[in-house]
N, C-alpha and C positions, 0 to 999 in steps of 0.2 A: 794526438796521443804524446805524452811526454815520456821518455825513456832515460834510464840512467844505468851505467855499468860500474858506477863507483861503488855500489853497495847501499844497503838501506840505512846505514848509520848517518850518511850525508843528507837524508830526506828530511824536510821539515814537515811536521804533521799539521793537517788541517783540523780545525774543529767542527767542521760541518759533518752532520750525521749522514746526508746524501752522498757523500764522498766514499769511495772504496779503494783500496790499495790492491794492485793487481800484480801476480807474480807469475811468470812462465816457467817452465821446466829449462829453458834455455838460459835462465839467469836474468832475462830482461824483465822491468817491472814499469808500472805505470799507474797513475791515479786520474781517476775521472768520475764524473757523476754516474750513479747507478742507472739513471734513465737513458743516458747515452749508450750504455752496454746493451740495454734492452732494445733500444731502437735499432742498432746495428744487427741484433739478432733476428729482429722482426724483418728487416732488410733481406737477410739470407734466406728466411723462410719462403720468400716470394720467388726465389729460384733465379738463375743467372738471367739476365737481360740478353737482348739480341744484340750481336755485334761485340766489339771489344769492350772490356770493363774490368774493373779491380774486383771483381766478385770472387775469383780464385785466391787472390792474395788475402782478402778479408776473412774468406772461409778458413785459409790455412792458419790465420792468426788466432781465431777464437776457437777453432775446431781442428786442431792439427791432425793429420792423418795418422793413426796407430799411435798417438801420444796422449798422454794425459791432459785435460783441460787446464786451463790458467785457474789459480785459486785466488779467491778474493778476500781482503780482510777489512774490517771496519776501521775507519781512520782514527775515530776517537777513542775506540776501546780496544783496538788490535785483535778483536776476536774475529773467527772466520765467518764471513757473509755467505748468505745464499745467492749465488749469482744467478741461477736458472729456478725461479718459483714454478709451481705446478701450472699455472695458467699458460706461462711461456714454454713450458715443455709440452703441453697439449698443442700448442701451436706448431712447434717443432715436429711433432707427431704428424700433423695433419700436412706436413710440408712433402714435396716430391723429391727432396734432397736427402738421400739415404744417409750422408754422414751426420745430418742434423738428427734424423730419427735414431740412429744408433747411440748418439750422444745423450739424447732425452731418456731412453730406456735404460741407461746404466744406473745401477744402484737404486732400483726403484722397491718401495715396500709394496707387500701384498695388497693393501687397500688402495694404493696408488694404481696398480695394474687393473684392479677391478673397476675403478672409477673411470680410467682411459678406455677401457674396453667397451664401456656403455656408452661412450660419446658419439656424438654424430659427426659426420663430414671426414671420417678417417679414410684414407685410401686403403685398397686391398693389400698392397704391398706392406703398408705400416701395420695393418691390422693382422696380417700374418706373423710378422715379428712380435706383435703384442701377444698373440696366441702361443708363440713359441716360448716367450718369457714366463706365461702363466704354466705351461707344461714343466719348465724348469723349477718354478716356484712349488708346484706339487710334488716334485721329486725331492726337493730340499725340505719343506716344511708344510705337509699337507694339512695338518691340524690347524695351523695359524692361517692359512689360506680359508679353509672351510669356516672357520669362526666368522669371518668378515662377509661372507655371503649371506644376505638377508633372505632372498627369493631364488631357491635353487631352480625351480620351475622356469622362471623368467630367464635366469642365466643360462640354462641349458638350451632353451629355445633360441636365445640371443646367439650362442655358438653355432648352432644349426642354421641360422640365417646368414651368418657370416660365411659359413661353407658353401651355401647356396650362391653367394656374391663371388666366390672363388678363392677365398682366403684358404691358407693351409696351416697346420698345425692346431693345437688346442684339443687334441684327441684324448691326451691324457687328463686334462682339466675336464672335458666332457664326461669321460668315465668316472671321475670321482663324483660329479654331480649326478649322474645316473645311478651310481651304486647306493647312494642314501636316499633315492626317491621311493615312494610306496611300490608295491607289487604291480599295481595295475599300470604304472609306468613302465615297469619291465616288460610286461606282456605288449605294451605298444612298441618297446624296441624291437621285440621278437618280429611283430608284425612288419616293422620298418625294414628289417632285414631281409624279408621275403619280396620287397617290393623292387622291381627293376630300376636301374639307373634312368631308363627313359621318362619315368614320372616322378621326379625329385619333388615337385611342388605339392603333390598329394600327401607326401609323407609329414611335409611341415603342417599342412591343414589338419591332418590327423592327429599330430601330436599336440597342436595348439588346442584342438577341440577336447583333447582328453585332459588338458590342464584346467578347463574351465569348471568351476563348482555347478552341482546340479540343483536347480531351483525345484523343490518338492512342493506337494500340495499343503503340506502342514508347516511350511516355512513361514517366519514372521517377516512378511513383506514390509512393514513399517520400519523394522530394524535395518532391513537390507537397503531401503531407500536412504536411510540416514547413514549407512556406509558409503553408498555411492555418491550422495550429495551431503557430506558431513557440515555440521554447523561450525565447527573449529577444525582445523587440521592439526591432528596430533602426531608429531614425529615418531612417537614410541609405538605407532600402530604397525603391527607385524602381520595382519591379515592380507588377504589378496587385494591388489591394486583395484580402484574403483572402475577402471576400464575393463577389467575381467568379469567383476559383478555385473557391471551394465550388459556386457556381451552376452553373459549366461542368461540374463533376464530377457535379452531380445530373442535369443535362440529359442527359449521357452515360450515366449509370444508368438514367434513365428510358427511353431508346431500347431498352437491353438488357431492361429489365422488359417493354416491350410486346412485344418479340420472343419472350419467355419466355412471356408470356401466350397467345402464338398457337403456342406449341410448339417454336419455333426456338431452342433451347438452345445457347449457344455453349459448347464445352469450353475452360476456360482464358480465358473472357472477362474483361471489365472488373471485374465483381463479384469474381470469384475472385482476380484479381490485387490488387484494392484490399484484399480480406481478408487476403491473404498480406503485403502491406506493412504493414498495420497489426499483425499477428502478428510480424513481423519487428522493428518497433520497440518492441514489448512484450517482447521478448527481448533487446533492447540495454540499454546503460547509460543510455539515454535515456527509459526506460520510465516512470518516476515523472513526469518534466516533461512529457512529452507527454500523459499521461493527465490531469494537472492542467491542461494547455492546453485539451484537449478539454472539461474539466469546466467551465472558466471561459468558453469560447466555445460554450455548449450550443446557441446560435441556429444554430451551423454543423454542430456534430457530431450533434445528435439526428436533422436530417433524413437525413443520410448512414446513420446506424445503422438508421433506419426502413427506408430503401431495401434495405439489405443483409438485413434481416430479412423484408422482403416477398420479396425474391429468394429467400431460404432456404425460405420456404413454397412458393414456387412450383416450386422443384426439391427438394422434400423428399426424393426418391428418391436424390439425390446425397449419399451418406454422408459422402464426403471433405468437401463444402462444409458440411454441417449440422455436423459434428464440429469443424471449424475455427472456425466461427461461434459454437458454444458455447464453445470454449476461448478465444476472443478476449474474449467477454462475460464469462466468469468472470474472466480475468485483469485486465481493467479493474475489475471490481467489487472484486477483492482490493486493488488500489491505492486504490480509492475508499472501502473500508471501513476508514477511519481516523479516531481521534477528532478529529484536527485538520482533517478536510476537512469542510465543511458539506455538508449534504444540497442536492442539486440536480436539476434535471430529468433530466440524464444518468443519474445513479445510479438514479433511479425507473425510468426506461426500460429500463435495462440488468437490474434486478430482475424486470421483468415478462417480459422476454425469457427469461431464465434460467427463470422459472417456467412459462412455456408450452413451452418446450424440455423441462423435466423431464417434463411432462405427454406431451409428444410421444413421448418415449423412455420413457414408463412409469414415470417416476421419482416416483412419487406420494409416497413417503416414504423415510425414510433406510435402512430395511431393504431396500426395492427398489434403492436405489442399491448398497447393499453386495452384493446379489445379481448385478447387472450387473458390478460390479467383480471379483467372485470369479470369474465367468464369463469376463472378459477376462483375468485373471491366469492361469487354468486354461489357456485355449487360446493363450497367449502373445501376445495381442492388445494393442494400444495401450490402456493403462488409465488414461491422463491425463485424458481427458474425463470418465469416470464418477467419477474420484476427485476431480476439482475440483467436480463438482456435488454430491457428499456434503459436501464442506468448506464449500461455500456454504450448503447447507441446516442444517449444524450451526451455522454462524456465525449464520444467521437465527434460530437458537432453535428449531428443529425437535426434537421428542422423538426420541432414539435408541432405536428399537424393534426393533433386530437383536439376535439371540441372540448370546450371548457365544462360542459355537463359531463362528458366522459371522464375526464381528469377528476373532477370533483367527485364522482362516484367511486373512482377507484381510490382516492385518498380517503374517502370516507370508509371504505371497506377496510383499508389499512389500519385506519385509526381503530375500528372496532376489533380487529384481530391483534393490535398492539404490535404491528410490525416493527422490528428493530432497524429497518430500512427506510422508515418513514421520513425521518429526517434528512437523510441522504437525497432521496427522491425529491422532497419539498424544496430543498436547497437548488438542486438542478433547475427544477420548473421555475423557481422564482428568478434564478440568474438568466435563464432563457427568455422568460416573459418580460424581464425588465429592459430588454433590448428594444423593445416596441413601446416603452411607457411603463408607467405603474399601475395604471387603471386596471389592467386585465389581473394582474397578481392581487391587487388589493381586493377585487370583487370575489376572486376565489377564495381568499383566506376568510372574508367576512361571510361568505355563503357556509363555509365549513363551521365556523364559529356559531352561526345562527342555527344550523342543523344541529350541531351538538348540544347547544344550550336548550332547544325546543323539543328535540325528538330524541336524543340520545342521553339525556340527563339520567343519571342511575341512582343518585341519592340525594336525600335533603337532611339538612341538620338545622336545628332551632338555634338561634343566637339567643342565649338566655338573657343578654343584656337588653337588646333592642326588640326582641320577640319576631325579628324578621326571619323569613325563610330564605336560605342561601342554598342555591344549587350546587352541588359539587360537580365540577365539569371533570371530563377525563384528562388523563395525563397529557393529551396532545395539546390541549388548549394553551398551555403555556408557550408551547412552541410556535403556535400560530399567533398568539398576542406579540410575542417577540418579533416575528416577521411583519405584523401589522404596524408596529412601532417603527421598525426599520425602514418600512416602505413609506409610511406617512406619519411623520413626527407629530403633526397636528390632528391626527386621529380623524378628522372629518372634512379635509380639504380635497381629496382626491375624487371620491365617490360620495358626496354629501348625503344624498337620501338613504343610500344603502348603510352607511356608517352610522347615520344618526338612528336608523332602526336598530342596529346592533346595540347602540348605547341606551336607547330610551323606550324600546318596544316592550309591551307587557308579555312575559312569558307564558306559555300555556299552563305551566305548573304553578303560576303565579309566586314566583320567586326571582330572586335577582342573582344572575350567574355571579360567580366568585371572582371572575377577571373584570367585572364591570367598574367596580370603584377604582381599580387601577388605571382602566381607560379613561375614566372621568377626570381623574387627576392629571393625567397627561393633557387632556383637552383643555383644561383650566390653566396650566401652567405653561404649556408650550404653544399654545395657538396665539395668532395675532388678533387684534381687535375686529377685523372684518369677519374673520372665522367664528369668533365668539358671537358676534351680533347676529350673524346669519344663522347660527344654531339657535339663538334665543328667539328669533323670528319664526322658525320653523317649528319650535316647540309650542308657541303660544298661536299658532295659526289653526284653523279649523280644517284646512285641507290636507288630510293625511290618509294613507292607504293602511294604516296599522293603529293599534290602540296602544296609547302611551303606558308607561309605567310612572304613575304619579309620583311616587317615591323618588325614583332616579331623577326624574325632571326637576321636582322641588329642590332636590339637594344641589343639583347643578345650578339653578337659579340663585339659590342662597350662596354658593361658592362664588359666582360671578360677581354678587354685591360686596364680597369680602377680600378678594385676592389684592395684594397689595398693589399691583400694577394700575389698578383703577385711580389710585390717588397720585400717580406720578405726574409731576408738572403742576400739582396744586399747593397752595399754602397748608403747610402741616400745623401751623399754631393759628388756630381759629378763635377769634374773639369770643367772649362768654356770651355776649348779647346778640350775636350772628349765628344763624342757623344756616348751615352747610347744605347746599342743594345736592339732590342726589343725582348722580351722573346718568344712570340708566333711566331714561324716560320712556314709559310704556304709553301706547294709546289706549283709549277705552275698550276697543274690543280685546286687546291683550291682556288687559286687567281682567275682564270677565273670563278669558280662558284660564288665567291664574287662579281665580276663585273655583272654577270648575274642577282644577287639579287638585286643590286642596280637599274639597268636597269629595271627589272620587277617591282620594287616599282614605279618607275616613270611613267611606262605604266599603271599600275593599278589606280594609283592616277589620271592620265588624263582622264581614263575612267569613274570613279565615280565622278569626279569633275563636277560641274554644267557648262552648256555651256555659256561661256562668251566670246567667240571669240577665234580665233586660236592663236593670239599673247599673250593673257593671259594665255593660256594653256601652250604654249611653255615657257612662263616666269616662270610659276610654276614648270614645269618639271626641267628646269635648276636649279632653286633655290633648289629643292629636291635633284638634283644629287650633286649639290656643296657643300650641307650640309653633304653629305655621302664621299665626296673625303678625308677629314683627316682620316676617319677610313681606307679607301684604301691604302692611303699613309703609315700609320703605319704598315699595314700588309705587304706592300711591303719591308719594313724594310731597305729602301734605297738602296737595292741591284739593280745594273744596269740591271741585267739580268732579274729580276723580272718587273722592270718598263718597259724594252723593250717588254716582252710577253704581259704585259696588254695593252701597246700601240698598239701592232700589232693587238691584239684582237678587241680593240675599233675601229680600222680602218676598220677592215673586216666587224664590225656589222654596221658601218656607210655607207659602200658601199652596203650592202644587203638592208638597208633601203632606200637608194637612188633608187635602182633597183625597189623596190616595189613600191615606190612613182610614178615612171616613168609609 
């Protein structure tokens, strides 16, 4: 510390803004950094150390006994500086050194007194001095003090609590608060006067209870929840604190719980209305913010959820309440099951509720959940609750021990009712199934597509250009096709027999599913040669357990002979006098199968075509056969032997047809 007694005229001013010029009443001056001043005051708030020290000297320098404090000036502007900010004064008030407390309480504004009296960690002696200063402020300017009080109920209760701690003073301030409260508060004061000194705690509880709002049967519980768990904190909100509203709601629920324990269950009571209000918020656009607000305010949300769970256990025979409670807990868990949301007490509590509810409803594993789900779908009951329970169990990492037939039956039922949770459940099943390979998920997707195309086809439309019937598949077929492409980009490499049946089997409705052209395009463009050749051999083989759709098979064979990949590595500039050999060479048996496909296509087309006379049908059949002749010619590869065998087979077919006509 630098001192000078020569006067401030000889002082050289510093240009630093953090430097302050100090002057004591004794005439001594000093210049130092403001943080050094704060550091020495903080050391003083810790109290005198054990043994000899310079604590008394330092205390006399900064806080002289019965003398004014030193004044501080900014070095660069010569303006008076704030030596003790509010945060430092609060630290001084929390100190056990009485001289520091007295210095901090000097010249405080009413709003500063109100701020300090609401702070934590203040000793009883310091709180007594604060309350005495508040009494002086009431005597000096009661209106200014009253205008700065936001919640008089809370402030009056705070003064009572400090009195219970042993603090003195504040009676004038408390009288100011009590005189402006409603009449019911005055009656509680009268009751308090009748209570003996031996039971002081009961008066506090009675007063605290009288301050809580009452939740009535006609109150808007949705609005009440938004006040307890606000989506955005509004500093202008002047209503009761969220903790008081939550406590009032808990007290009302406690009364209903006591009645339920005695067997007096109210239909549509507060618990059910509160659960409905939460469910309504979860289905609104504010679902995510309200769940996150409950997650952050777990001290308020967890007690409410525990009370609802306790009520659900008391009225376990009420299926509607139990189902709604499980639905709400699962929905909240889905929002909280996010990598960006940190684990918290509310999430752990909800998981325990779902686990207990699963055991209550005998959902001990995923298979049992699928059984309940299949039963609900079969009898057209609400399947949302068991479906959400299955989703939660799969997300929790439980093993999917349900049979493929059971899973397929459930998925088919969800497709029929157009469940909005189908995609989420299918994604979980595919993810779990791929851990043991892709064969299982691929077989499941194909079986669903086959069922939808053969048994669940709902509409047909006639393509005016080609005259082919195209079955309009359900909305779920696109989702299944996407998963099939993701699991097997080559379309027929994982489960060849089943996948070829999906692509080339003749539908019962004699129409081509809408997704088949897309899958055929994927097959021809994304498969390697071994997959394509295997598929061609299977199509032209006689050993099949299903009937081929000739149009799909012939279109695929035509595409195989025209895809650009077939000419890779070959000379692109062919001499005029040289005939290029066809790359795909078929055996004589395969050529006969190709002829059968062409004839079968013509036969099916004539059966399904509208009756316009025999000549018109013959002309249409001839035109269709003629359009397929270039394909047959290319596969014969110009070989005389192949052409001879095809001709002989066609002659034999003609003779058989003539004999049948006779």
